[in-house]
N, CA, C and O atoms as a Maestro MAE file, in Angstrom:
{
 s_m_m2io_version
 :::
 2.0.0
}

f_m_ct {
 s_m_title
 :::
 protein
 m_atom[336] {
  # First column is atom index #
  i_m_mmod_type
  r_m_x_coord
  r_m_y_coord
  r_m_z_coord
  i_m_residue_number
  s_m_chain_name
  s_m_pdb_residue_name
  s_m_pdb_atom_name
  i_m_atomic_number
  :::
  1 25 109.560 72.813 118.408 1 A "MET " " N  " 7
  2 3 109.202 74.198 118.625 1 A "MET " " CA " 6
  3 2 107.953 74.247 119.512 1 A "MET " " C  " 6
  4 15 106.981 73.535 119.261 1 A "MET " " O  " 8
  5 25 107.985 75.075 120.531 2 A "ASP " " N  " 7
  6 3 106.846 75.172 121.431 2 A "ASP " " CA " 6
  7 2 105.770 76.105 120.851 2 A "ASP " " C  " 6
  8 15 106.013 76.821 119.879 2 A "ASP " " O  " 8
  9 25 104.586 76.085 121.460 3 A "TYR " " N  " 7
  10 3 103.460 76.875 120.962 3 A "TYR " " CA " 6
  11 2 103.730 78.380 121.024 3 A "TYR " " C  " 6
  12 15 103.312 79.115 120.129 3 A "TYR " " O  " 8
  13 25 104.410 78.841 122.047 4 A "ALA " " N  " 7
  14 3 104.707 80.269 122.164 4 A "ALA " " CA " 6
  15 2 105.568 80.731 120.992 4 A "ALA " " C  " 6
  16 15 105.309 81.789 120.417 4 A "ALA " " O  " 8
  17 25 106.576 79.962 120.635 5 A "SER " " N  " 7
  18 3 107.425 80.313 119.494 5 A "SER " " CA " 6
  19 2 106.648 80.247 118.191 5 A "SER " " C  " 6
  20 15 106.820 81.099 117.320 5 A "SER " " O  " 8
  21 25 105.796 79.242 118.050 6 A "LEU " " N  " 7
  22 3 104.974 79.115 116.850 6 A "LEU " " CA " 6
  23 2 104.071 80.338 116.685 6 A "LEU " " C  " 6
  24 15 103.984 80.901 115.594 6 A "LEU " " O  " 8
  25 25 103.406 80.748 117.754 7 A "PHE " " N  " 7
  26 3 102.572 81.949 117.701 7 A "PHE " " CA " 6
  27 2 103.419 83.180 117.397 7 A "PHE " " C  " 6
  28 15 103.017 84.040 116.614 7 A "PHE " " O  " 8
  29 25 104.588 83.260 118.017 8 A "GLY " " N  " 7
  30 3 105.479 84.393 117.786 8 A "GLY " " CA " 6
  31 2 105.931 84.495 116.340 8 A "GLY " " C  " 6
  32 15 105.883 85.574 115.749 8 A "GLY " " O  " 8
  33 25 106.368 83.382 115.767 9 A "PHE " " N  " 7
  34 3 106.810 83.408 114.377 9 A "PHE " " CA " 6
  35 2 105.648 83.655 113.417 9 A "PHE " " C  " 6
  36 15 105.838 84.288 112.379 9 A "PHE " " O  " 8
  37 25 104.456 83.172 113.742 10 A "THR " " N  " 7
  38 3 103.282 83.449 112.911 10 A "THR " " CA " 6
  39 2 102.955 84.934 112.941 10 A "THR " " C  " 6
  40 15 102.731 85.545 111.896 10 A "THR " " O  " 8
  41 25 102.927 85.511 114.125 11 A "ALA " " N  " 7
  42 3 102.681 86.947 114.258 11 A "ALA " " CA " 6
  43 2 103.770 87.738 113.544 11 A "ALA " " C  " 6
  44 15 103.480 88.727 112.871 11 A "ALA " " O  " 8
  45 25 105.004 87.314 113.685 12 A "ALA " " N  " 7
  46 3 106.127 87.987 113.032 12 A "ALA " " CA " 6
  47 2 105.965 87.974 111.518 12 A "ALA " " C  " 6
  48 15 106.187 88.986 110.853 12 A "ALA " " O  " 8
  49 25 105.583 86.842 110.986 13 A "SER " " N  " 7
  50 3 105.395 86.721 109.541 13 A "SER " " CA " 6
  51 2 104.291 87.640 109.043 13 A "SER " " C  " 6
  52 15 104.456 88.332 108.038 13 A "SER " " O  " 8
  53 25 103.181 87.645 109.739 14 A "LEU " " N  " 7
  54 3 102.046 88.470 109.314 14 A "LEU " " CA " 6
  55 2 102.355 89.956 109.392 14 A "LEU " " C  " 6
  56 15 102.031 90.701 108.467 14 A "LEU " " O  " 8
  57 25 102.972 90.399 110.472 15 A "THR " " N  " 7
  58 3 103.260 91.828 110.588 15 A "THR " " CA " 6
  59 2 104.342 92.261 109.602 15 A "THR " " C  " 6
  60 15 104.324 93.395 109.123 15 A "THR " " O  " 8
  61 25 105.261 91.391 109.302 16 A "SER " " N  " 7
  62 3 106.292 91.727 108.324 16 A "SER " " CA " 6
  63 2 105.718 91.798 106.917 16 A "SER " " C  " 6
  64 15 106.006 92.733 106.170 16 A "SER " " O  " 8
  65 25 104.914 90.821 106.562 17 A "VAL " " N  " 7
  66 3 104.317 90.764 105.225 17 A "VAL " " CA " 6
  67 2 103.362 91.942 105.004 17 A "VAL " " C  " 6
  68 15 103.162 92.360 103.864 17 A "VAL " " O  " 8
  69 25 102.787 92.467 106.046 18 A "ALA " " N  " 7
  70 3 101.823 93.565 105.919 18 A "ALA " " CA " 6
  71 2 102.436 94.807 105.274 18 A "ALA " " C  " 6
  72 15 101.715 95.573 104.634 18 A "ALA " " O  " 8
  73 25 103.723 95.026 105.420 19 A "PHE " " N  " 7
  74 3 104.373 96.199 104.837 19 A "PHE " " CA " 6
  75 2 104.745 95.992 103.367 19 A "PHE " " C  " 6
  76 15 104.939 96.961 102.634 19 A "PHE " " O  " 8
  77 25 104.843 94.762 102.947 20 A "PHE " " N  " 7
  78 3 105.304 94.453 101.594 20 A "PHE " " CA " 6
  79 2 104.435 95.069 100.495 20 A "PHE " " C  " 6
  80 15 104.988 95.650 99.560 20 A "PHE " " O  " 8
  81 25 103.098 94.972 100.560 21 A "PRO " " N  " 7
  82 3 102.281 95.581 99.495 21 A "PRO " " CA " 6
  83 2 102.488 97.097 99.359 21 A "PRO " " C  " 6
  84 15 102.419 97.631 98.251 21 A "PRO " " O  " 8
  85 25 102.738 97.785 100.465 22 A "GLN " " N  " 7
  86 3 102.987 99.223 100.400 22 A "GLN " " CA " 6
  87 2 104.288 99.529 99.676 22 A "GLN " " C  " 6
  88 15 104.362 100.474 98.891 22 A "GLN " " O  " 8
  89 25 105.309 98.730 99.939 23 A "VAL " " N  " 7
  90 3 106.592 98.914 99.255 23 A "VAL " " CA " 6
  91 2 106.415 98.670 97.759 23 A "VAL " " C  " 6
  92 15 106.896 99.457 96.943 23 A "VAL " " O  " 8
  93 25 105.738 97.601 97.397 24 A "VAL " " N  " 7
  94 3 105.530 97.269 95.987 24 A "VAL " " CA " 6
  95 2 104.724 98.365 95.294 24 A "VAL " " C  " 6
  96 15 105.061 98.775 94.183 24 A "VAL " " O  " 8
  97 25 103.668 98.837 95.938 25 A "LYS " " N  " 7
  98 3 102.826 99.882 95.343 25 A "LYS " " CA " 6
  99 2 103.622 101.162 95.120 25 A "LYS " " C  " 6
  100 15 103.537 101.769 94.052 25 A "LYS " " O  " 8
  101 25 104.393 101.574 96.119 26 A "ALA " " N  " 7
  102 3 105.189 102.795 95.990 26 A "ALA " " CA " 6
  103 2 106.248 102.638 94.900 26 A "ALA " " C  " 6
  104 15 106.497 103.559 94.123 26 A "ALA " " O  " 8
  105 25 106.856 101.474 94.857 27 A "TRP " " N  " 7
  106 3 107.912 101.197 93.865 27 A "TRP " " CA " 6
  107 2 107.346 101.255 92.446 27 A "TRP " " C  " 6
  108 15 107.917 101.900 91.566 27 A "TRP " " O  " 8
  109 25 106.219 100.575 92.236 28 A "ARG " " N  " 7
  110 3 105.624 100.511 90.898 28 A "ARG " " CA " 6
  111 2 105.045 101.846 90.445 28 A "ARG " " C  " 6
  112 15 105.251 102.265 89.306 28 A "ARG " " O  " 8
  113 25 104.325 102.509 91.335 29 A "SER " " N  " 7
  114 3 103.652 103.756 90.959 29 A "SER " " CA " 6
  115 2 104.588 104.964 91.003 29 A "SER " " C  " 6
  116 15 104.277 106.016 90.444 29 A "SER " " O  " 8
  117 25 105.729 104.808 91.666 30 A "LYS " " N  " 7
  118 3 106.665 105.907 91.885 30 A "LYS " " CA " 6
  119 2 105.961 107.091 92.552 30 A "LYS " " C  " 6
  120 15 106.261 108.255 92.285 30 A "LYS " " O  " 8
  121 25 105.017 106.750 93.423 31 A "SER " " N  " 7
  122 3 104.271 107.773 94.151 31 A "SER " " CA " 6
  123 2 104.118 107.354 95.609 31 A "SER " " C  " 6
  124 15 103.728 106.229 95.920 31 A "SER " " O  " 8
  125 25 104.435 108.287 96.478 32 A "THR " " N  " 7
  126 3 104.249 108.055 97.914 32 A "THR " " CA " 6
  127 2 103.469 109.222 98.522 32 A "THR " " C  " 6
  128 15 103.612 109.536 99.703 32 A "THR " " O  " 8
  129 25 102.654 109.847 97.700 33 A "ARG " " N  " 7
  130 3 101.897 111.029 98.115 33 A "ARG " " CA " 6
  131 2 101.054 110.767 99.358 33 A "ARG " " C  " 6
  132 15 100.936 111.639 100.219 33 A "ARG " " O  " 8
  133 25 100.483 109.606 99.457 34 A "ASP " " N  " 7
  134 3 99.594 109.285 100.579 34 A "ASP " " CA " 6
  135 2 100.312 108.631 101.757 34 A "ASP " " C  " 6
  136 15 99.663 108.189 102.705 34 A "ASP " " O  " 8
  137 25 101.632 108.565 101.709 35 A "VAL " " N  " 7
  138 3 102.410 107.966 102.793 35 A "VAL " " CA " 6
  139 2 102.936 109.083 103.689 35 A "VAL " " C  " 6
  140 15 103.515 110.055 103.203 35 A "VAL " " O  " 8
  141 25 102.736 108.944 104.980 36 A "SER " " N  " 7
  142 3 103.193 109.948 105.933 36 A "SER " " CA " 6
  143 2 104.637 109.677 106.341 36 A "SER " " C  " 6
  144 15 104.944 108.631 106.914 36 A "SER " " O  " 8
  145 25 105.515 110.623 106.043 37 A "LEU " " N  " 7
  146 3 106.924 110.486 106.406 37 A "LEU " " CA " 6
  147 2 107.082 110.443 107.927 37 A "LEU " " C  " 6
  148 15 107.887 109.669 108.445 37 A "LEU " " O  " 8
  149 25 106.334 111.253 108.626 38 A "ILE " " N  " 7
  150 3 106.420 111.273 110.091 38 A "ILE " " CA " 6
  151 2 106.011 109.923 110.675 38 A "ILE " " C  " 6
  152 15 106.677 109.398 111.567 38 A "ILE " " O  " 8
  153 25 104.926 109.372 110.172 39 A "THR " " N  " 7
  154 3 104.449 108.079 110.673 39 A "THR " " CA " 6
  155 2 105.497 106.998 110.448 39 A "THR " " C  " 6
  156 15 105.771 106.211 111.354 39 A "THR " " O  " 8
  157 25 106.085 106.946 109.263 40 A "PHE " " N  " 7
  158 3 107.054 105.892 108.983 40 A "PHE " " CA " 6
  159 2 108.381 106.128 109.695 40 A "PHE " " C  " 6
  160 15 109.089 105.170 110.006 40 A "PHE " " O  " 8
  161 25 108.726 107.374 109.956 41 A "THR " " N  " 7
  162 3 109.928 107.650 110.738 41 A "THR " " CA " 6
  163 2 109.743 107.170 112.177 41 A "THR " " C  " 6
  164 15 110.644 106.563 112.755 41 A "THR " " O  " 8
  165 25 108.589 107.441 112.740 42 A "ILE " " N  " 7
  166 3 108.272 106.960 114.095 42 A "ILE " " CA " 6
  167 2 108.224 105.436 114.108 42 A "ILE " " C  " 6
  168 15 108.727 104.802 115.036 42 A "ILE " " O  " 8
  169 25 107.620 104.853 113.080 43 A "THR " " N  " 7
  170 3 107.543 103.393 112.980 43 A "THR " " CA " 6
  171 2 108.938 102.774 112.926 43 A "THR " " C  " 6
  172 15 109.201 101.779 113.601 43 A "THR " " O  " 8
  173 25 109.825 103.354 112.135 44 A "CYS " " N  " 7
  174 3 111.201 102.840 112.042 44 A "CYS " " CA " 6
  175 2 111.909 102.918 113.384 44 A "CYS " " C  " 6
  176 15 112.629 101.995 113.765 44 A "CYS " " O  " 8
  177 25 111.707 104.009 114.095 45 A "THR " " N  " 7
  178 3 112.317 104.152 115.416 45 A "THR " " CA " 6
  179 2 111.800 103.078 116.365 45 A "THR " " C  " 6
  180 15 112.578 102.442 117.077 45 A "THR " " O  " 8
  181 25 110.481 102.879 116.373 46 A "GLY " " N  " 7
  182 3 109.892 101.845 117.221 46 A "GLY " " CA " 6
  183 2 110.370 100.458 116.853 46 A "GLY " " C  " 6
  184 15 110.660 99.650 117.735 46 A "GLY " " O  " 8
  185 25 110.459 100.167 115.568 47 A "LEU " " N  " 7
  186 3 110.934 98.856 115.123 47 A "LEU " " CA " 6
  187 2 112.379 98.619 115.531 47 A "LEU " " C  " 6
  188 15 112.741 97.520 115.949 47 A "LEU " " O  " 8
  189 25 113.203 99.654 115.409 48 A "PHE " " N  " 7
  190 3 114.598 99.532 115.844 48 A "PHE " " CA " 6
  191 2 114.659 99.193 117.335 48 A "PHE " " C  " 6
  192 15 115.435 98.335 117.756 48 A "PHE " " O  " 8
  193 25 113.838 99.874 118.121 49 A "LEU " " N  " 7
  194 3 113.821 99.601 119.560 49 A "LEU " " CA " 6
  195 2 113.317 98.190 119.858 49 A "LEU " " C  " 6
  196 15 113.789 97.554 120.800 49 A "LEU " " O  " 8
  197 25 112.366 97.695 119.068 50 A "TRP " " N  " 7
  198 3 111.905 96.309 119.222 50 A "TRP " " CA " 6
  199 2 113.038 95.330 118.943 50 A "TRP " " C  " 6
  200 15 113.178 94.323 119.638 50 A "TRP " " O  " 8
  201 25 113.851 95.624 117.922 51 A "VAL " " N  " 7
  202 3 114.994 94.755 117.622 51 A "VAL " " CA " 6
  203 2 115.952 94.724 118.806 51 A "VAL " " C  " 6
  204 15 116.405 93.657 119.221 51 A "VAL " " O  " 8
  205 25 116.256 95.900 119.346 52 A "VAL " " N  " 7
  206 3 117.142 95.973 120.511 52 A "VAL " " CA " 6
  207 2 116.553 95.186 121.672 52 A "VAL " " C  " 6
  208 15 117.259 94.434 122.343 52 A "VAL " " O  " 8
  209 25 115.261 95.362 121.907 53 A "TYR " " N  " 7
  210 3 114.584 94.630 122.981 53 A "TYR " " CA " 6
  211 2 114.641 93.120 122.729 53 A "TYR " " C  " 6
  212 15 114.910 92.343 123.645 53 A "TYR " " O  " 8
  213 25 114.386 92.712 121.490 54 A "GLY " " N  " 7
  214 3 114.441 91.292 121.141 54 A "GLY " " CA " 6
  215 2 115.808 90.692 121.387 54 A "GLY " " C  " 6
  216 15 115.927 89.559 121.852 54 A "GLY " " O  " 8
  217 25 116.839 91.458 121.073 55 A "ILE " " N  " 7
  218 3 118.206 91.003 121.346 55 A "ILE " " CA " 6
  219 2 118.422 90.887 122.852 55 A "ILE " " C  " 6
  220 15 119.016 89.923 123.335 55 A "ILE " " O  " 8
  221 25 117.934 91.875 123.578 56 A "TYR " " N  " 7
  222 3 118.103 91.889 125.032 56 A "TYR " " CA " 6
  223 2 117.445 90.678 125.699 56 A "TYR " " C  " 6
  224 15 118.014 90.077 126.611 56 A "TYR " " O  " 8
  225 25 116.224 90.321 125.227 57 A "ILE " " N  " 7
  226 3 115.533 89.174 125.833 57 A "ILE " " CA " 6
  227 2 115.813 87.863 125.091 57 A "ILE " " C  " 6
  228 15 115.297 86.808 125.457 57 A "ILE " " O  " 8
  229 25 116.648 87.950 124.029 58 A "ASN " " N  " 7
  230 3 117.026 86.774 123.244 58 A "ASN " " CA " 6
  231 2 115.815 86.053 122.653 58 A "ASN " " C  " 6
  232 15 115.657 84.843 122.818 58 A "ASN " " O  " 8
  233 25 114.958 86.818 121.957 59 A "SER " " N  " 7
  234 3 113.742 86.272 121.359 59 A "SER " " CA " 6
  235 2 113.820 86.362 119.835 59 A "SER " " C  " 6
  236 15 113.673 87.440 119.260 59 A "SER " " O  " 8
  237 25 114.053 85.221 119.190 60 A "MET " " N  " 7
  238 3 114.159 85.202 117.732 60 A "MET " " CA " 6
  239 2 112.893 85.683 117.025 60 A "MET " " C  " 6
  240 15 113.017 86.382 116.019 60 A "MET " " O  " 8
  241 25 111.679 85.351 117.487 61 A "PRO " " N  " 7
  242 3 110.497 85.894 116.805 61 A "PRO " " CA " 6
  243 2 110.473 87.422 116.831 61 A "PRO " " C  " 6
  244 15 110.148 88.053 115.825 61 A "PRO " " O  " 8
  245 25 110.808 88.010 117.954 62 A "VAL " " N  " 7
  246 3 110.804 89.473 118.071 62 A "VAL " " CA " 6
  247 2 111.904 90.074 117.197 62 A "VAL " " C  " 6
  248 15 111.675 91.060 116.497 62 A "VAL " " O  " 8
  249 25 113.073 89.494 117.239 63 A "ILE " " N  " 7
  250 3 114.200 90.005 116.458 63 A "ILE " " CA " 6
  251 2 113.915 89.889 114.962 63 A "ILE " " C  " 6
  252 15 114.020 90.877 114.235 63 A "ILE " " O  " 8
  253 25 113.559 88.704 114.499 64 A "SER " " N  " 7
  254 3 113.382 88.479 113.063 64 A "SER " " CA " 6
  255 2 112.230 89.301 112.489 64 A "SER " " C  " 6
  256 15 112.367 89.893 111.419 64 A "SER " " O  " 8
  257 25 111.116 89.341 113.180 65 A "ALA " " N  " 7
  258 3 109.963 90.097 112.675 65 A "ALA " " CA " 6
  259 2 110.299 91.561 112.532 65 A "ALA " " C  " 6
  260 15 109.974 92.188 111.524 65 A "ALA " " O  " 8
  261 25 110.941 92.098 113.526 66 A "ASN " " N  " 7
  262 3 111.189 93.529 113.515 66 A "ASN " " CA " 6
  263 2 112.334 93.929 112.604 66 A "ASN " " C  " 6
  264 15 112.344 95.053 112.101 66 A "ASN " " O  " 8
  265 25 113.288 93.059 112.376 67 A "ILE " " N  " 7
  266 3 114.329 93.356 111.388 67 A "ILE " " CA " 6
  267 2 113.727 93.408 109.990 67 A "ILE " " C  " 6
  268 15 113.986 94.344 109.233 67 A "ILE " " O  " 8
  269 25 112.929 92.407 109.647 68 A "VAL " " N  " 7
  270 3 112.299 92.383 108.321 68 A "VAL " " CA " 6
  271 2 111.385 93.589 108.140 68 A "VAL " " C  " 6
  272 15 111.440 94.267 107.114 68 A "VAL " " O  " 8
  273 25 110.549 93.855 109.132 69 A "THR " " N  " 7
  274 3 109.622 94.978 109.039 69 A "THR " " CA " 6
  275 2 110.374 96.304 109.001 69 A "THR " " C  " 6
  276 15 109.972 97.221 108.284 69 A "THR " " O  " 8
  277 25 111.460 96.418 109.765 70 A "LEU " " N  " 7
  278 3 112.273 97.628 109.747 70 A "LEU " " CA " 6
  279 2 112.857 97.862 108.357 70 A "LEU " " C  " 6
  280 15 112.853 98.993 107.871 70 A "LEU " " O  " 8
  281 25 113.349 96.831 107.725 71 A "ILE " " N  " 7
  282 3 113.893 96.966 106.369 71 A "ILE " " CA " 6
  283 2 112.820 97.465 105.410 71 A "ILE " " C  " 6
  284 15 113.071 98.369 104.613 71 A "ILE " " O  " 8
  285 25 111.627 96.883 105.481 72 A "LEU " " N  " 7
  286 3 110.535 97.310 104.604 72 A "LEU " " CA " 6
  287 2 110.113 98.746 104.901 72 A "LEU " " C  " 6
  288 15 109.859 99.519 103.977 72 A "LEU " " O  " 8
  289 25 110.036 99.107 106.174 73 A "ALA " " N  " 7
  290 3 109.656 100.473 106.541 73 A "ALA " " CA " 6
  291 2 110.717 101.475 106.086 73 A "ALA " " C  " 6
  292 15 110.380 102.566 105.626 73 A "ALA " " O  " 8
  293 25 111.988 101.116 106.208 74 A "ILE " " N  " 7
  294 3 113.065 101.989 105.726 74 A "ILE " " CA " 6
  295 2 112.968 102.157 104.209 74 A "ILE " " C  " 6
  296 15 113.202 103.247 103.687 74 A "ILE " " O  " 8
  297 25 112.625 101.080 103.506 75 A "MET " " N  " 7
  298 3 112.442 101.176 102.060 75 A "MET " " CA " 6
  299 2 111.333 102.170 101.719 75 A "MET " " C  " 6
  300 15 111.458 102.935 100.762 75 A "MET " " O  " 8
  301 25 110.265 102.160 102.487 76 A "ILE " " N  " 7
  302 3 109.171 103.107 102.252 76 A "ILE " " CA " 6
  303 2 109.642 104.541 102.506 76 A "ILE " " C  " 6
  304 15 109.310 105.445 101.739 76 A "ILE " " O  " 8
  305 25 110.401 104.751 103.562 77 A "VAL " " N  " 7
  306 3 110.943 106.089 103.846 77 A "VAL " " CA " 6
  307 2 111.854 106.537 102.695 77 A "VAL " " C  " 6
  308 15 111.767 107.680 102.245 77 A "VAL " " O  " 8
  309 25 112.709 105.657 102.230 78 A "ILE " " N  " 7
  310 3 113.608 105.989 101.117 78 A "ILE " " CA " 6
  311 2 112.804 106.352 99.867 78 A "ILE " " C  " 6
  312 15 113.107 107.338 99.195 78 A "ILE " " O  " 8
  313 25 111.783 105.557 99.557 79 A "LEU " " N  " 7
  314 3 110.943 105.847 98.400 79 A "LEU " " CA " 6
  315 2 110.196 107.159 98.586 79 A "LEU " " C  " 6
  316 15 110.023 107.915 97.629 79 A "LEU " " O  " 8
  317 25 109.758 107.432 99.789 80 A "LYS " " N  " 7
  318 3 109.073 108.701 100.085 80 A "LYS " " CA " 6
  319 2 110.003 109.879 99.809 80 A "LYS " " C  " 6
  320 15 109.591 110.871 99.207 80 A "LYS " " O  " 8
  321 25 111.240 109.772 100.242 81 A "LEU " " N  " 7
  322 3 112.204 110.845 100.017 81 A "LEU " " CA " 6
  323 2 112.592 110.952 98.534 81 A "LEU " " C  " 6
  324 15 112.804 112.048 98.017 81 A "LEU " " O  " 8
  325 25 112.680 109.816 97.873 82 A "LYS " " N  " 7
  326 3 113.056 109.796 96.462 82 A "LYS " " CA " 6
  327 2 111.953 110.362 95.561 82 A "LYS " " C  " 6
  328 15 112.241 111.094 94.614 82 A "LYS " " O  " 8
  329 25 110.705 110.027 95.851 83 A "TYR " " N  " 7
  330 3 109.576 110.416 94.985 83 A "TYR " " CA " 6
  331 2 108.786 111.596 95.540 83 A "TYR " " C  " 6
  332 15 107.573 111.670 95.344 83 A "TYR " " O  " 8
  333 25 109.448 112.510 96.222 84 A "LYS " " N  " 7
  334 3 108.750 113.674 96.789 84 A "LYS " " CA " 6
  335 2 107.787 114.282 95.815 84 A "LYS " " C  " 6
  336 15 107.122 115.266 96.138 84 A "LYS " " O  " 8
  :::
 }
 m_bond[335] {
  # First column is bond index #
  i_m_from
  i_m_to
  i_m_order
  :::
  1 1 2 1
  2 2 3 1
  3 3 4 2
  4 3 5 1
  5 5 6 1
  6 6 7 1
  7 7 8 2
  8 7 9 1
  9 9 10 1
  10 10 11 1
  11 11 12 2
  12 11 13 1
  13 13 14 1
  14 14 15 1
  15 15 16 2
  16 15 17 1
  17 17 18 1
  18 18 19 1
  19 19 20 2
  20 19 21 1
  21 21 22 1
  22 22 23 1
  23 23 24 2
  24 23 25 1
  25 25 26 1
  26 26 27 1
  27 27 28 2
  28 27 29 1
  29 29 30 1
  30 30 31 1
  31 31 32 2
  32 31 33 1
  33 33 34 1
  34 34 35 1
  35 35 36 2
  36 35 37 1
  37 37 38 1
  38 38 39 1
  39 39 40 2
  40 39 41 1
  41 41 42 1
  42 42 43 1
  43 43 44 2
  44 43 45 1
  45 45 46 1
  46 46 47 1
  47 47 48 2
  48 47 49 1
  49 49 50 1
  50 50 51 1
  51 51 52 2
  52 51 53 1
  53 53 54 1
  54 54 55 1
  55 55 56 2
  56 55 57 1
  57 57 58 1
  58 58 59 1
  59 59 60 2
  60 59 61 1
  61 61 62 1
  62 62 63 1
  63 63 64 2
  64 63 65 1
  65 65 66 1
  66 66 67 1
  67 67 68 2
  68 67 69 1
  69 69 70 1
  70 70 71 1
  71 71 72 2
  72 71 73 1
  73 73 74 1
  74 74 75 1
  75 75 76 2
  76 75 77 1
  77 77 78 1
  78 78 79 1
  79 79 80 2
  80 79 81 1
  81 81 82 1
  82 82 83 1
  83 83 84 2
  84 83 85 1
  85 85 86 1
  86 86 87 1
  87 87 88 2
  88 87 89 1
  89 89 90 1
  90 90 91 1
  91 91 92 2
  92 91 93 1
  93 93 94 1
  94 94 95 1
  95 95 96 2
  96 95 97 1
  97 97 98 1
  98 98 99 1
  99 99 100 2
  100 99 101 1
  101 101 102 1
  102 102 103 1
  103 103 104 2
  104 103 105 1
  105 105 106 1
  106 106 107 1
  107 107 108 2
  108 107 109 1
  109 109 110 1
  110 110 111 1
  111 111 112 2
  112 111 113 1
  113 113 114 1
  114 114 115 1
  115 115 116 2
  116 115 117 1
  117 117 118 1
  118 118 119 1
  119 119 120 2
  120 119 121 1
  121 121 122 1
  122 122 123 1
  123 123 124 2
  124 123 125 1
  125 125 126 1
  126 126 127 1
  127 127 128 2
  128 127 129 1
  129 129 130 1
  130 130 131 1
  131 131 132 2
  132 131 133 1
  133 133 134 1
  134 134 135 1
  135 135 136 2
  136 135 137 1
  137 137 138 1
  138 138 139 1
  139 139 140 2
  140 139 141 1
  141 141 142 1
  142 142 143 1
  143 143 144 2
  144 143 145 1
  145 145 146 1
  146 146 147 1
  147 147 148 2
  148 147 149 1
  149 149 150 1
  150 150 151 1
  151 151 152 2
  152 151 153 1
  153 153 154 1
  154 154 155 1
  155 155 156 2
  156 155 157 1
  157 157 158 1
  158 158 159 1
  159 159 160 2
  160 159 161 1
  161 161 162 1
  162 162 163 1
  163 163 164 2
  164 163 165 1
  165 165 166 1
  166 166 167 1
  167 167 168 2
  168 167 169 1
  169 169 170 1
  170 170 171 1
  171 171 172 2
  172 171 173 1
  173 173 174 1
  174 174 175 1
  175 175 176 2
  176 175 177 1
  177 177 178 1
  178 178 179 1
  179 179 180 2
  180 179 181 1
  181 181 182 1
  182 182 183 1
  183 183 184 2
  184 183 185 1
  185 185 186 1
  186 186 187 1
  187 187 188 2
  188 187 189 1
  189 189 190 1
  190 190 191 1
  191 191 192 2
  192 191 193 1
  193 193 194 1
  194 194 195 1
  195 195 196 2
  196 195 197 1
  197 197 198 1
  198 198 199 1
  199 199 200 2
  200 199 201 1
  201 201 202 1
  202 202 203 1
  203 203 204 2
  204 203 205 1
  205 205 206 1
  206 206 207 1
  207 207 208 2
  208 207 209 1
  209 209 210 1
  210 210 211 1
  211 211 212 2
  212 211 213 1
  213 213 214 1
  214 214 215 1
  215 215 216 2
  216 215 217 1
  217 217 218 1
  218 218 219 1
  219 219 220 2
  220 219 221 1
  221 221 222 1
  222 222 223 1
  223 223 224 2
  224 223 225 1
  225 225 226 1
  226 226 227 1
  227 227 228 2
  228 227 229 1
  229 229 230 1
  230 230 231 1
  231 231 232 2
  232 231 233 1
  233 233 234 1
  234 234 235 1
  235 235 236 2
  236 235 237 1
  237 237 238 1
  238 238 239 1
  239 239 240 2
  240 239 241 1
  241 241 242 1
  242 242 243 1
  243 243 244 2
  244 243 245 1
  245 245 246 1
  246 246 247 1
  247 247 248 2
  248 247 249 1
  249 249 250 1
  250 250 251 1
  251 251 252 2
  252 251 253 1
  253 253 254 1
  254 254 255 1
  255 255 256 2
  256 255 257 1
  257 257 258 1
  258 258 259 1
  259 259 260 2
  260 259 261 1
  261 261 262 1
  262 262 263 1
  263 263 264 2
  264 263 265 1
  265 265 266 1
  266 266 267 1
  267 267 268 2
  268 267 269 1
  269 269 270 1
  270 270 271 1
  271 271 272 2
  272 271 273 1
  273 273 274 1
  274 274 275 1
  275 275 276 2
  276 275 277 1
  277 277 278 1
  278 278 279 1
  279 279 280 2
  280 279 281 1
  281 281 282 1
  282 282 283 1
  283 283 284 2
  284 283 285 1
  285 285 286 1
  286 286 287 1
  287 287 288 2
  288 287 289 1
  289 289 290 1
  290 290 291 1
  291 291 292 2
  292 291 293 1
  293 293 294 1
  294 294 295 1
  295 295 296 2
  296 295 297 1
  297 297 298 1
  298 298 299 1
  299 299 300 2
  300 299 301 1
  301 301 302 1
  302 302 303 1
  303 303 304 2
  304 303 305 1
  305 305 306 1
  306 306 307 1
  307 307 308 2
  308 307 309 1
  309 309 310 1
  310 310 311 1
  311 311 312 2
  312 311 313 1
  313 313 314 1
  314 314 315 1
  315 315 316 2
  316 315 317 1
  317 317 318 1
  318 318 319 1
  319 319 320 2
  320 319 321 1
  321 321 322 1
  322 322 323 1
  323 323 324 2
  324 323 325 1
  325 325 326 1
  326 326 327 1
  327 327 328 2
  328 327 329 1
  329 329 330 1
  330 330 331 1
  331 331 332 2
  332 331 333 1
  333 333 334 1
  334 334 335 1
  335 335 336 2
  :::
 }
}
């Protein structure tokens, strides 16, 4: 694995993991009062476009990071809608 891929996968891991505590907190507390639906909707749209871009340029770090992060962001949106 070259250094560019190593940096890419490291960045992908960190940005993906960053959403996990928010999902866990919302799930446990059953509260998403402080979560902005608009922000996460925009984030999901951007992440989806990153996945498409990653597929277009055939970059596994871009694809994998954004798929994982998109799933976590969608979970937050779902919890936001569920726990209005």
